[in-house]
KEBA-517554 format. One record per residue: residue number from 1; x negated, y negated, z negated of N, C-alpha, C in turn. Coordinates in pm, whole numbers. Layout:
BEGIN
+-----+--------+--------+--------+--------+--------+--------+--------+--------+--------+
| num |   n_c1 |   n_c2 |   n_c3 |  ca_c1 |  ca_c2 |  ca_c3 |   c_c1 |   c_c2 |   c_c3 |
+-----+--------+--------+--------+--------+--------+--------+--------+--------+--------+
| NUM |      X |      Y |      Z |      X |      Y |      Z |      X |      Y |      Z |
...
+-----+--------+--------+--------+--------+--------+--------+--------+--------+--------+
This chain:
BEGIN
+-----+--------+--------+--------+--------+--------+--------+--------+--------+--------+
| num |   n_c1 |   n_c2 |   n_c3 |  ca_c1 |  ca_c2 |  ca_c3 |   c_c1 |   c_c2 |   c_c3 |
+-----+--------+--------+--------+--------+--------+--------+--------+--------+--------+
|   1 |  13829 |  -6612 |  -3030 |  13771 |  -6482 |  -2996 |  13653 |  -6456 |  -3089 |
|   2 |  13648 |  -6337 |  -3147 |  13542 |  -6301 |  -3240 |  13424 |  -6246 |  -3161 |
|   3 |  13305 |  -6299 |  -3189 |  13186 |  -6248 |  -3119 |  13146 |  -6113 |  -3177 |
|   4 |  13083 |  -6031 |  -3097 |  13047 |  -5897 |  -3140 |  12917 |  -5896 |  -3220 |
|   5 |  12831 |  -5992 |  -3198 |  12702 |  -5994 |  -3269 |  12710 |  -6090 |  -3387 |
|   6 |  12704 |  -6034 |  -3505 |  12702 |  -6115 |  -3626 |  12608 |  -6049 |  -3724 |
|   7 |  12559 |  -6127 |  -3818 |  12461 |  -6077 |  -3913 |  12525 |  -6057 |  -4050 |
|   8 |  12449 |  -5994 |  -4139 |  12496 |  -5979 |  -4277 |  12512 |  -6115 |  -4344 |
|   9 |  12428 |  -6212 |  -4303 |  12442 |  -6347 |  -4357 |  12576 |  -6408 |  -4317 |
|  10 |  12618 |  -6383 |  -4191 |  12748 |  -6432 |  -4145 |  12861 |  -6372 |  -4229 |
|  11 |  12851 |  -6242 |  -4257 |  12953 |  -6174 |  -4338 |  12954 |  -6233 |  -4479 |
|  12 |  12836 |  -6253 |  -4537 |  12826 |  -6309 |  -4672 |  12887 |  -6450 |  -4677 |
|  13 |  12858 |  -6530 |  -4575 |  12914 |  -6666 |  -4570 |  13066 |  -6661 |  -4556 |
|  14 |  13116 |  -6569 |  -4474 |  13261 |  -6556 |  -4456 |  13328 |  -6515 |  -4587 |
|  15 |  13266 |  -6424 |  -4660 |  13320 |  -6382 |  -4790 |  13318 |  -6499 |  -4888 |
|  16 |  13207 |  -6576 |  -4886 |  13196 |  -6693 |  -4973 |  13303 |  -6796 |  -4936 |
|  17 |  13327 |  -6814 |  -4805 |  13433 |  -6906 |  -4761 |  13569 |  -6863 |  -4816 |
|  18 |  13592 |  -6734 |  -4819 |  13721 |  -6681 |  -4866 |  13734 |  -6691 |  -5017 |
|  19 |  13629 |  -6654 |  -5088 |  13639 |  -6649 |  -5235 |  13619 |  -6784 |  -5302 |
|  20 |  13527 |  -6867 |  -5252 |  13493 |  -6990 |  -5322 |  13539 |  -7118 |  -5252 |
|  21 |  13560 |  -7111 |  -5123 |  13596 |  -7234 |  -5049 |  13744 |  -7239 |  -5012 |
|  22 |  13819 |  -7137 |  -5050 |  13963 |  -7141 |  -5032 |  14015 |  -7112 |  -4892 |
|  23 |  13930 |  -7064 |  -4802 |  13978 |  -7031 |  -4668 |  14044 |  -6894 |  -4669 |
|  24 |  14138 |  -6875 |  -4577 |  14197 |  -6741 |  -4563 |  14095 |  -6651 |  -4493 |
|  25 |  14120 |  -6520 |  -4498 |  14029 |  -6427 |  -4431 |  14025 |  -6454 |  -4280 |
|  26 |  14140 |  -6485 |  -4221 |  14142 |  -6515 |  -4077 |  14063 |  -6640 |  -4044 |
|  27 |  14078 |  -6744 |  -4125 |  14005 |  -6869 |  -4101 |  13854 |  -6847 |  -4115 |
|  28 |  13815 |  -6774 |  -4219 |  13672 |  -6746 |  -4240 |  13617 |  -6660 |  -4126 |
|  29 |  13697 |  -6564 |  -4080 |  13654 |  -6478 |  -3970 |  13629 |  -6559 |  -3844 |
|  30 |  13720 |  -6649 |  -3811 |  13703 |  -6732 |  -3691 |  13587 |  -6829 |  -3707 |
|  31 |  13573 |  -6886 |  -3824 |  13466 |  -6984 |  -3848 |  13328 |  -6920 |  -3835 |
|  32 |  13311 |  -6798 |  -3887 |  13180 |  -6732 |  -3891 |  13158 |  -6630 |  -3779 |
|  33 |  13263 |  -6601 |  -3700 |  13247 |  -6504 |  -3591 |  13238 |  -6361 |  -3639 |
|  34 |  13309 |  -6331 |  -3748 |  13306 |  -6196 |  -3807 |  13448 |  -6139 |  -3799 |
|  35 |  13464 |  -6011 |  -3766 |  13599 |  -5953 |  -3763 |  13667 |  -5965 |  -3900 |
|  36 |  13796 |  -5995 |  -3898 |  13871 |  -6013 |  -4022 |  13872 |  -5885 |  -4104 |
|  37 |  13883 |  -5771 |  -4037 |  13888 |  -5644 |  -4111 |  13756 |  -5615 |  -4182 |
|  38 |  13643 |  -5668 |  -4129 |  13514 |  -5651 |  -4197 |  13516 |  -5727 |  -4330 |
|  39 |  13567 |  -5849 |  -4325 |  13576 |  -5929 |  -4448 |  13668 |  -5859 |  -4548 |
|  40 |  13781 |  -5811 |  -4500 |  13877 |  -5743 |  -4587 |  13816 |  -5619 |  -4652 |
|  41 |  13745 |  -5538 |  -4573 |  13682 |  -5417 |  -4627 |  13576 |  -5452 |  -4731 |
|  42 |  13495 |  -5552 |  -4702 |  13389 |  -5590 |  -4796 |  13448 |  -5644 |  -4926 |
|  43 |  13555 |  -5721 |  -4915 |  13619 |  -5775 |  -5036 |  13680 |  -5663 |  -5121 |
|  44 |  13716 |  -5552 |  -5057 |  13772 |  -5439 |  -5133 |  13661 |  -5348 |  -5186 |
|  45 |  13534 |  -5385 |  -5164 |  13422 |  -5312 |  -5223 |  13354 |  -5211 |  -5133 |
|  46 |  13394 |  -5205 |  -5005 |  13331 |  -5108 |  -4915 |  13194 |  -5158 |  -4870 |
|  47 |  13099 |  -5067 |  -4860 |  12962 |  -5102 |  -4821 |  12954 |  -5127 |  -4670 |
|  48 |  12845 |  -5192 |  -4629 |  12823 |  -5216 |  -4486 |  12790 |  -5084 |  -4417 |
|  49 |  12800 |  -5082 |  -4285 |  12771 |  -4961 |  -4208 |  12628 |  -4913 |  -4234 |
|  50 |  12531 |  -5005 |  -4236 |  12391 |  -4966 |  -4261 |  12374 |  -4901 |  -4398 |
|  51 |  12441 |  -4955 |  -4498 |  12432 |  -4897 |  -4632 |  12495 |  -4758 |  -4637 |
|  52 |  12607 |  -4739 |  -4565 |  12672 |  -4608 |  -4563 |  12588 |  -4505 |  -4488 |
|  53 |  12525 |  -4546 |  -4380 |  12444 |  -4454 |  -4299 |  12320 |  -4409 |  -4375 |
|  54 |  12259 |  -4498 |  -4453 |  12136 |  -4464 |  -4526 |  12154 |  -4344 |  -4617 |
|  55 |  12273 |  -4326 |  -4671 |  12298 |  -4213 |  -4761 |  12290 |  -4080 |  -4686 |
|  56 |  12307 |  -4081 |  -4555 |  12307 |  -3958 |  -4476 |  12178 |  -3937 |  -4397 |
|  57 |  12082 |  -4026 |  -4411 |  11956 |  -4011 |  -4339 |  11879 |  -3891 |  -4394 |
|  58 |  11807 |  -3824 |  -4305 |  11735 |  -3703 |  -4345 |  11608 |  -3734 |  -4422 |
|  59 |  11551 |  -3849 |  -4401 |  11432 |  -3887 |  -4478 |  11460 |  -4019 |  -4548 |
|  60 |  11400 |  -4039 |  -4662 |  11423 |  -4164 |  -4735 |  11358 |  -4283 |  -4666 |
|  61 |  11412 |  -4399 |  -4695 |  11362 |  -4524 |  -4638 |  11214 |  -4543 |  -4671 |
|  62 |  11169 |  -4496 |  -4788 |  11029 |  -4513 |  -4829 |  10935 |  -4439 |  -4733 |
|  63 |  10975 |  -4320 |  -4684 |  10890 |  -4248 |  -4589 |  10886 |  -4320 |  -4454 |
|  64 |  10998 |  -4380 |  -4415 |  10998 |  -4456 |  -4291 |  10902 |  -4575 |  -4302 |
|  65 |  10905 |  -4641 |  -4416 |  10816 |  -4756 |  -4436 |  10669 |  -4712 |  -4433 |
|  66 |  10638 |  -4596 |  -4490 |  10501 |  -4543 |  -4486 |  10458 |  -4518 |  -4342 |
|  67 |  10546 |  -4461 |  -4263 |  10517 |  -4435 |  -4122 |  10490 |  -4565 |  -4047 |
|  68 |  10572 |  -4664 |  -4071 |  10554 |  -4793 |  -4003 |  10419 |  -4853 |  -4038 |
|  69 |  10382 |  -4851 |  -4167 |  10251 |  -4906 |  -4207 |  10137 |  -4828 |  -4141 |
|  70 |  10149 |  -4696 |  -4132 |  10044 |  -4612 |  -4073 |  10027 |  -4641 |  -3924 |
|  71 |  10139 |  -4647 |  -3851 |  10132 |  -4676 |  -3707 |  10072 |  -4813 |  -3684 |
|  72 |  10116 |  -4912 |  -3760 |  10062 |  -5047 |  -3745 |   9912 |  -5050 |  -3772 |
|  73 |   9868 |  -4979 |  -3876 |   9725 |  -4975 |  -3909 |   9645 |  -4913 |  -3794 |
|  74 |   9698 |  -4807 |  -3735 |   9629 |  -4743 |  -3621 |   9617 |  -4839 |  -3504 |
|  75 |   9726 |  -4906 |  -3470 |   9724 |  -4998 |  -3355 |   9633 |  -5117 |  -3382 |
|  76 |   9637 |  -5171 |  -3503 |   9550 |  -5284 |  -3536 |   9403 |  -5243 |  -3529 |
|  77 |   9371 |  -5120 |  -3570 |   9232 |  -5071 |  -3561 |   9188 |  -5062 |  -3415 |
|  78 |   9276 |  -5013 |  -3329 |   9244 |  -5005 |  -3186 |   9222 |  -5144 |  -3129 |
|  79 |   9310 |  -5237 |  -3163 |   9297 |  -5374 |  -3112 |   9168 |  -5440 |  -3162 |
|  80 |   9131 |  -5416 |  -3288 |   9007 |  -5474 |  -3340 |   8886 |  -5419 |  -3267 |
|  81 |   8888 |  -5291 |  -3231 |   8778 |  -5233 |  -3154 |   8767 |  -5300 |  -3017 |
|  82 |   8879 |  -5351 |  -2967 |   8880 |  -5418 |  -2838 |   8856 |  -5569 |  -2851 |
|  83 |   8830 |  -5614 |  -2973 |   8799 |  -5754 |  -2996 |   8921 |  -5842 |  -3019 |
|  84 |   9038 |  -5783 |  -3034 |   9161 |  -5858 |  -3057 |   9192 |  -5853 |  -3206 |
|  85 |   9177 |  -5965 |  -3276 |   9198 |  -5968 |  -3421 |   9330 |  -6032 |  -3461 |
|  86 |   9418 |  -6060 |  -3364 |   9548 |  -6119 |  -3396 |   9636 |  -6012 |  -3461 |
|  87 |   9713 |  -6049 |  -3564 |   9801 |  -5950 |  -3628 |   9920 |  -5916 |  -3537 |
|  88 |   9975 |  -5797 |  -3558 |  10094 |  -5756 |  -3484 |  10215 |  -5831 |  -3539 |
|  89 |  10317 |  -5847 |  -3456 |  10440 |  -5912 |  -3500 |  10514 |  -5827 |  -3602 |
|  90 |  10606 |  -5891 |  -3674 |  10679 |  -5825 |  -3781 |  10758 |  -5703 |  -3731 |
|  91 |  10816 |  -5712 |  -3613 |  10901 |  -5605 |  -3561 |  10834 |  -5526 |  -3450 |
|  92 |  10702 |  -5527 |  -3444 |  10630 |  -5460 |  -3336 |  10661 |  -5310 |  -3331 |
|  93 |  10660 |  -5243 |  -3445 |  10680 |  -5098 |  -3448 |  10819 |  -5060 |  -3395 |
|  94 |  10921 |  -5130 |  -3441 |  11058 |  -5102 |  -3395 |  11069 |  -5122 |  -3245 |
|  95 |  11014 |  -5230 |  -3197 |  11022 |  -5258 |  -3053 |  10940 |  -5158 |  -2972 |
|  96 |  10828 |  -5111 |  -3027 |  10746 |  -5012 |  -2959 |  10826 |  -4883 |  -2936 |
|  97 |  10893 |  -4836 |  -3041 |  10972 |  -4713 |  -3028 |  11088 |  -4735 |  -2931 |
|  98 |  11152 |  -4853 |  -2935 |  11262 |  -4882 |  -2842 |  11214 |  -4889 |  -2698 |
|  99 |  11092 |  -4938 |  -2676 |  11038 |  -4949 |  -2539 |  11007 |  -4813 |  -2480 |
| 100 |  10993 |  -4713 |  -2563 |  10954 |  -4580 |  -2516 |  11066 |  -4479 |  -2548 |
| 101 |  11161 |  -4462 |  -2455 |  11274 |  -4373 |  -2482 |  11234 |  -4227 |  -2503 |
| 102 |  11113 |  -4191 |  -2465 |  11068 |  -4053 |  -2488 |  11030 |  -4031 |  -2633 |
| 103 |  11020 |  -4138 |  -2711 |  10985 |  -4127 |  -2853 |  11111 |  -4122 |  -2938 |
| 104 |  11105 |  -4043 |  -3041 |  11209 |  -4043 |  -3142 |  11146 |  -3988 |  -3270 |
| 105 |  11221 |  -3991 |  -3377 |  11168 |  -3936 |  -3501 |  11221 |  -3795 |  -3521 |
| 106 |  11138 |  -3711 |  -3578 |  11174 |  -3572 |  -3607 |  11117 |  -3535 |  -3743 |
| 107 |  11168 |  -3427 |  -3798 |  11111 |  -3371 |  -3919 |  11025 |  -3253 |  -3879 |
| 108 |  10898 |  -3256 |  -3919 |  10806 |  -3148 |  -3884 |  10837 |  -3021 |  -3961 |
| 109 |  10820 |  -2909 |  -3896 |  10843 |  -2779 |  -3959 |  10710 |  -2722 |  -4006 |
| 110 |  10707 |  -2673 |  -4130 |  10586 |  -2615 |  -4188 |  10556 |  -2481 |  -4124 |
| 111 |  10427 |  -2454 |  -4108 |  10383 |  -2325 |  -4057 |  10262 |  -2283 |  -4138 |
| 112 |  10239 |  -2154 |  -4146 |  10131 |  -2099 |  -4226 |   9997 |  -2164 |  -4189 |
| 113 |   9923 |  -2207 |  -4290 |   9796 |  -2276 |  -4269 |   9695 |  -2190 |  -4195 |
| 114 |   9699 |  -2058 |  -4214 |   9602 |  -1968 |  -4150 |   9610 |  -1977 |  -3997 |
| 115 |   9729 |  -2003 |  -3945 |   9742 |  -2015 |  -3799 |   9666 |  -2137 |  -3748 |
| 116 |   9668 |  -2243 |  -3826 |   9596 |  -2364 |  -3785 |   9446 |  -2349 |  -3808 |
| 117 |   9409 |  -2277 |  -3914 |   9268 |  -2260 |  -3946 |   9194 |  -2179 |  -3841 |
| 118 |   9268 |  -2098 |  -3764 |   9206 |  -2021 |  -3655 |   9167 |  -2108 |  -3538 |
| 119 |   9210 |  -2231 |  -3540 |   9180 |  -2326 |  -3433 |   9043 |  -2390 |  -3461 |
| 120 |   8936 |  -2321 |  -3423 |   8799 |  -2365 |  -3450 |   8729 |  -2400 |  -3320 |
| 121 |   8618 |  -2475 |  -3326 |   8544 |  -2505 |  -3203 |   8503 |  -2378 |  -3127 |
| 122 |   8465 |  -2275 |  -3202 |   8424 |  -2150 |  -3137 |   8542 |  -2089 |  -3060 |
| 123 |   8660 |  -2087 |  -3122 |   8779 |  -2032 |  -3056 |   8817 |  -2115 |  -2934 |
| 124 |   8805 |  -2246 |  -2945 |   8839 |  -2334 |  -2832 |   8742 |  -2311 |  -2717 |
| 125 |   8613 |  -2305 |  -2746 |   8513 |  -2279 |  -2641 |   8537 |  -2145 |  -2574 |
| 126 |   8567 |  -2043 |  -2654 |   8597 |  -1910 |  -2599 |   8716 |  -1917 |  -2504 |
| 127 |   8821 |  -1990 |  -2546 |   8940 |  -2004 |  -2462 |   8906 |  -2071 |  -2329 |
| 128 |   8831 |  -2181 |  -2336 |   8802 |  -2254 |  -2212 |   8705 |  -2178 |  -2122 |
| 129 |   8618 |  -2096 |  -2179 |   8533 |  -2011 |  -2095 |   8620 |  -1913 |  -2015 |
| 130 |   8713 |  -1849 |  -2082 |   8804 |  -1756 |  -2013 |   8890 |  -1831 |  -1912 |
| 131 |   8941 |  -1946 |  -1953 |   9027 |  -2025 |  -1864 |   8952 |  -2066 |  -1738 |
| 132 |   8828 |  -2108 |  -1753 |   8749 |  -2150 |  -1637 |   8728 |  -2033 |  -1541 |
| 133 |   8699 |  -1915 |  -1596 |   8679 |  -1797 |  -1511 |   8807 |  -1757 |  -1438 |
| 134 |   8920 |  -1765 |  -1507 |   9046 |  -1718 |  -1449 |   9118 |  -1825 |  -1367 |
| 135 |   9113 |  -1950 |  -1415 |   9194 |  -2055 |  -1353 |   9114 |  -2175 |  -1306 |
| 136 |   8985 |  -2158 |  -1287 |   8899 |  -2269 |  -1246 |   8938 |  -2332 |  -1115 |
| 137 |   9009 |  -2258 |  -1033 |   9049 |  -2309 |   -902 |   9164 |  -2410 |   -911 |
| 138 |   9231 |  -2420 |  -1029 |   9342 |  -2515 |  -1045 |   9285 |  -2652 |  -1077 |
| 139 |   9327 |  -2753 |  -1001 |   9278 |  -2889 |  -1021 |   9334 |  -2945 |  -1153 |
| 140 |   9253 |  -3025 |  -1223 |   9299 |  -3083 |  -1351 |   9430 |  -3161 |  -1337 |
| 141 |   9449 |  -3231 |  -1225 |   9571 |  -3310 |  -1209 |   9695 |  -3222 |  -1191 |
| 142 |   9675 |  -3093 |  -1169 |   9788 |  -3000 |  -1155 |   9813 |  -2921 |  -1283 |
| 143 |   9751 |  -2963 |  -1392 |   9774 |  -2897 |  -1521 |   9853 |  -2990 |  -1611 |
| 144 |   9916 |  -2933 |  -1709 |   9997 |  -3013 |  -1801 |   9972 |  -2964 |  -1943 |
| 145 |   9972 |  -3056 |  -2036 |   9956 |  -3022 |  -2177 |  10096 |  -3000 |  -2234 |
| 146 |  10130 |  -2877 |  -2265 |  10266 |  -2845 |  -2307 |  10285 |  -2850 |  -2458 |
| 147 |  10189 |  -2902 |  -2530 |  10203 |  -2906 |  -2676 |  10213 |  -3048 |  -2728 |
| 148 |  10286 |  -3134 |  -2656 |  10299 |  -3273 |  -2701 |  10431 |  -3292 |  -2772 |
| 149 |  10425 |  -3320 |  -2900 |  10548 |  -3339 |  -2976 |  10542 |  -3455 |  -3072 |
| 150 |  10427 |  -3483 |  -3131 |  10419 |  -3593 |  -3225 |  10298 |  -3587 |  -3313 |
| 151 |  10285 |  -3686 |  -3400 |  10172 |  -3696 |  -3491 |  10227 |  -3705 |  -3632 |
| 152 |  10182 |  -3618 |  -3717 |  10230 |  -3615 |  -3855 |  10176 |  -3733 |  -3935 |
| 153 |  10257 |  -3780 |  -4027 |  10212 |  -3883 |  -4119 |  10245 |  -3836 |  -4261 |
| 154 |  10158 |  -3867 |  -4354 |  10183 |  -3834 |  -4493 |  10162 |  -3687 |  -4522 |
| 155 |  10207 |  -3646 |  -4639 |  10197 |  -3505 |  -4676 |  10313 |  -3471 |  -4768 |
| 156 |  10338 |  -3344 |  -4783 |  10451 |  -3297 |  -4861 |  10528 |  -3195 |  -4780 |
| 157 |  10644 |  -3157 |  -4829 |  10721 |  -3054 |  -4759 |  10786 |  -3107 |  -4633 |
| 158 |  10846 |  -3224 |  -4639 |  10909 |  -3282 |  -4521 |  10824 |  -3400 |  -4476 |
| 159 |  10788 |  -3402 |  -4350 |  10707 |  -3511 |  -4298 |  10771 |  -3567 |  -4173 |
| 160 |  10778 |  -3698 |  -4166 |  10833 |  -3764 |  -4049 |  10729 |  -3767 |  -3939 |
| 161 |  10773 |  -3736 |  -3819 |  10683 |  -3733 |  -3705 |  10748 |  -3814 |  -3593 |
| 162 |  10670 |  -3897 |  -3526 |  10718 |  -3963 |  -3406 |  10666 |  -3883 |  -3290 |
| 163 |  10753 |  -3848 |  -3200 |  10710 |  -3766 |  -3086 |  10814 |  -3766 |  -2978 |
| 164 |  10812 |  -3662 |  -2897 |  10901 |  -3649 |  -2784 |  11047 |  -3652 |  -2829 |
| 165 |  11132 |  -3718 |  -2750 |  11274 |  -3721 |  -2783 |  11346 |  -3595 |  -2737 |
| 166 |  11276 |  -3506 |  -2668 |  11334 |  -3380 |  -2622 |  11364 |  -3291 |  -2742 |
| 167 |  11493 |  -3258 |  -2769 |  11526 |  -3178 |  -2887 |  11471 |  -3036 |  -2881 |
| 168 |  11433 |  -2988 |  -2764 |  11380 |  -2852 |  -2753 |  11235 |  -2844 |  -2798 |
| 169 |  11165 |  -2958 |  -2800 |  11025 |  -2959 |  -2841 |  11017 |  -2963 |  -2993 |
| 170 |  10948 |  -2868 |  -3050 |  10936 |  -2858 |  -3195 |  10805 |  -2921 |  -3241 |
| 171 |  10801 |  -2955 |  -3367 |  10680 |  -3011 |  -3426 |  10637 |  -2917 |  -3538 |
| 172 |  10517 |  -2863 |  -3527 |  10465 |  -2773 |  -3629 |  10362 |  -2848 |  -3713 |
| 173 |  10366 |  -2828 |  -3843 |  10274 |  -2894 |  -3934 |  10201 |  -2790 |  -4017 |
| 174 |  10077 |  -2820 |  -4051 |   9997 |  -2730 |  -4133 |  10056 |  -2721 |  -4273 |
| 175 |  10032 |  -2610 |  -4342 |  10088 |  -2584 |  -4474 |  10063 |  -2693 |  -4576 |
| 176 |  10122 |  -2678 |  -4694 |  10122 |  -2778 |  -4799 |   9982 |  -2821 |  -4842 |
| 177 |   9882 |  -2732 |  -4831 |   9748 |  -2764 |  -4878 |   9685 |  -2878 |  -4799 |
| 178 |   9731 |  -2902 |  -4680 |   9670 |  -3004 |  -4594 |   9726 |  -3142 |  -4625 |
| 179 |   9638 |  -3240 |  -4627 |   9686 |  -3376 |  -4648 |   9712 |  -3446 |  -4516 |
| 180 |   9634 |  -3417 |  -4415 |   9659 |  -3477 |  -4284 |   9638 |  -3373 |  -4176 |
| 181 |   9711 |  -3386 |  -4071 |   9695 |  -3296 |  -3957 |   9752 |  -3366 |  -3835 |
| 182 |   9668 |  -3404 |  -3746 |   9713 |  -3470 |  -3624 |   9732 |  -3363 |  -3519 |
| 183 |   9854 |  -3314 |  -3506 |   9884 |  -3203 |  -3416 |  10002 |  -3243 |  -3330 |
| 184 |   9987 |  -3237 |  -3201 |  10098 |  -3267 |  -3113 |  10146 |  -3140 |  -3048 |
| 185 |  10276 |  -3121 |  -3045 |  10334 |  -3000 |  -2988 |  10448 |  -3038 |  -2899 |
+-----+--------+--------+--------+--------+--------+--------+--------+--------+--------+
């Protein structure tokens, strides 16, 4: 019986068994726990599933790596402020996103910078003054922040954002002139 969990190393060893050690594809498949058709496809030059999927990803692997480094740096800074100087594990970021099903990756949509520039302390104070007069009777625990979508990383036309997994929630990013903008929607 072929096990369902096998690694690329197992596939490579099975191919090596077939090409250099004289085993048949079936023998190598049973020995390494790899499906025979996987060995056959690889020997005919077909790429692995991960390699085929990467060609269709919306953002390049380099941007994903930048995001991972940025998130790790933020978490390590928080931990250092709390007196914890131990480094994060190698796969911490991946496991963090997996632990939180509400998180997913999205591509942020550009919006005119002038709309963001109108968001000033004066405008915010004016808004909260009006809000307090009109809605002061509503308890804070009965309010909700409806603009939670993610945090932008990097700069350029397309930016990867980690945020809500809800496909209806959009992520807006400040125009090209901005290098950073921490905006959740």
